[in-house]
N, C-alpha and C positions, 0 to 999 in steps of 0.2 A: 361359192360363198358372195353375196347380194356385195353392195357398196354402203346401204342400212344397216348389216351384219358386223361393219368393222366400224361402223360412226358410229354408234353404238357402243361395242368395243373401247374406243378414243373418248368417248364421253362420261364413258363410268371408271374410267382410268383417270383422270381431269379431276372427279370429283375422287374420287381415292388419292390423287396423291400428295398431298398434307400428311397423308397418316400414312403410306403405302409400307415405309423402314422400318415406324412401328407395327403397323400391324405381320407384319412375317419376321420380325426382329421373338418376336412373342413366343413364337416354338423352335425350339432345340432341335429339332431335325431335319430345319428350313436355315437351321445357321451351319449344319452339319453337311446339308447336300451344299451349302455354296461354298463354305472352305477347301471340300472334295473336288467340286469345279472347277473353281478359277487356278487349286494345285492340276490339279487334270494337262487342264487349258498352260500352266506355264511346263509343267514336264512336254510336251507335246509343239511346242511353236515355240521358236526360238527368237530371243531376245532381240530389237530390231524393226521383227515382221510389221505392218498391218493388217490391224484389225479388225471386217465390222463387229459392233456387238448389235445383235440383230434383237429388236424390243429391250435397247438399253435401260430402261426403268427411269429411275432417278439414279442414276448412274454411282451402281457401288459398286461393281462386277467393273465396268468403266475405268475408276478412279486406280482402284490395286490392278487392271490393267497397262495404264497409264503407268503407274508408279513401275513395275515392270520393269516398264524400259519398250513399248508396243505405242507404237501411233492408233490410235483407234478411230473408226470410227463410227459416231455412235446416233442408232438410228430411233426412234420409236413415233411410233402414230398419233401418239397422245401429245398435245404438247403440253400440258398441265406434268406431265411428269415430265418432260425432256427441261420444265424447268427451272424441278428439283432439281436435275444436272445442272445444268450451268450454277443452280448455286452453290451444290459441292465441289464441282472440276472450275471452279474460279482461272487457281493458278493456270492448270493446264492447259486449260479453253486456251489462253494469254498467251502460254507457248507453243499449241498447237499439237500439245499433243493430242487431244483431245478434239476431236469436231465432231460437233452436233448437228445434227438433221431431223426436225417433223414435219413428215408428212403422207399422206391419204396411205397406204398398202399398194393400191391400183398405180399411183404415181410414184411412189417408191420404186418398183418393178421396170416402170419405164424407163427412167431419171438411174436405174441400177445398168439397162442396159446399153446403154450408149458411158457408164463412170469407168473411173480408175480401175487397172489388175487390183488385188486383194491376195494374201497368207493364207488369212486365216477368217471364220466367221465362229463368232461362236453365241448360238440363242439359248439361255438360264432360264431357267421359270415357269417352262412349259404354255411359253409365249406361242412353241407353233400350232398347241396345240389349239390354237384362236385361229383355225388358216384351213377348209378342209380338206382345201383341196392343196399337195403339196407339190405336187410334180411342176408349176413352172416355176414354181420357187423358187426348188434344187436345180432345176432345169437356166434357170438366170444368176444362181452364185457358179451355176461351175461352170457357165461361159467368163465367168471374171475372177475365178480364180486362179492361182501361176496353177501349174503341174506341179501332182505332191501337196496341195494344200489342204488345210483343215476345216472342217465342219465339225464341229461341237457342238450336239443340242442335248439341250435338257426335254423331257414330255413327260404329260400323266402316265404311270403303267394303267393300261390300262387291265390289267388281270389282277390288279390287286384288293384282298377280299375285300377295305370298304368296297367294292364298286360289283363284285359279280357276287357278293348277298344283294343287292338290292334286286327287286323285281322287273323296275327299267334297264335292264344291263340282259337279261333275256331276255324279255321281250326287244331291245334292239338288236338280239341277238339272230332273231326274228327275218329280221325285216334286212339287216345287215351286216350277215356274216363274216365277211373279211373286214368292214370299218369300212372307212372310220363312223364312229356310233357319236347320237348328239348325246355329249352330256348332261352339260345342260344349256338352255336357253333366257335362261332372265338369270344376274342381269344382262348378261350376251354371250351366245353363242360358242360353247366351249363342243372339243371334236373328243374322244380315245381311238387315234391311229395305235391300229397293232403295229410290231414291230418289222417282220413279213412283209406287213403292205406301205412303211414305211423305206426298210431297206428298198422292192422295185421302186417304187417312185423315185431314188436316190441311184437307179438304175446306172451315171454315170460316180462316180463314188466306189470306195470299198469298205467292205467293214473292219478297223481296226480291232475295238472293243467297245465294251458295255458293260454299263453298272449299273445299279440299283442300289439306290438313296432314300433311309427312312433313318430308322435310328441307328442302324448302323449300316457304313457303306460295303454295297464286296463291285469290286474292280474283273471282268476278267476281260482280259487283253486274248487278241486270237492268238498270237505265239508265247505267254506261256503262263504261271501258272496264275489262281483270284492271289487278289489280298484283298484286306478288309482297312478300312479309318471304322475304328470302334468305339460305339456310346454305348450306353443302357439300356440296354431290349430284351426282356423276357423269352423272348424267341431265338436266342446267339444261334443253338447245335442249328435252326430252321436250315442260315442264312450259306450251313455250312453243303445243304442237301439238292436236289434240282427245286426243291422247292420255294426253295428261295427269288425265282423268276415272280412266286402272286406277295415280296416284300417287298420297301420301300413304295414309298406313293411317283418316285422321280425312277423312270431310266433316260443313265445316261449312254446319250449315238458317238462315236468318235470314228468319222470316214474323213476316207482321203480319196484327194480327186484322183481320177485316172490320170494316168502322165493323155 
């Protein structure tokens, strides 16, 4: 991915930043997905941990994490988004519970190589879909995470029915059968990462669980039965079948660093 693509990404989110919260909150499934994601973080990451909120946006998650007792390193490549975070988290920034940072993604990777050790990384609302090659990021995060540290990420579901019904999805299947597939080129590039491909890129991590999040959220831990956050859904019964992988706009991956 070229630096120009990252610059277009940051410029778009700079313009969107003042309206970003209202844009997301207008969709009920987004609210459910955020709450479920935050709960999964709280269940798996102990209070007092240092958490890198990668792609922190306007700071909604960072504020929730700080209130849960985490020290939050909040990074976004959009200065406009981080400006909104600074306004939202003034008290938490003053106490050191939230430490904001904005720089280009290539600069972030360079700084991460010599940065402090962290206990967990969160990446919510498909921020990883803005990155074509995830392997360098996963390798850098692996190097900075404590043994057994968590990486909890939300990605666009590449098998969601809204995507596979399009001609572009099938056209790209010929060009990039394993992905990632170019999902949108404008206003900035986003890529669909297939889950097996993502897990191969995260070779230093073990999969602990996954969830599909839409009008309903289904969470599958590796070592236990699935459970649900229920919302109003006309296809509720499908969530109890293998077809659930076609449902949910987002996929959550819970990855744990190999010791």
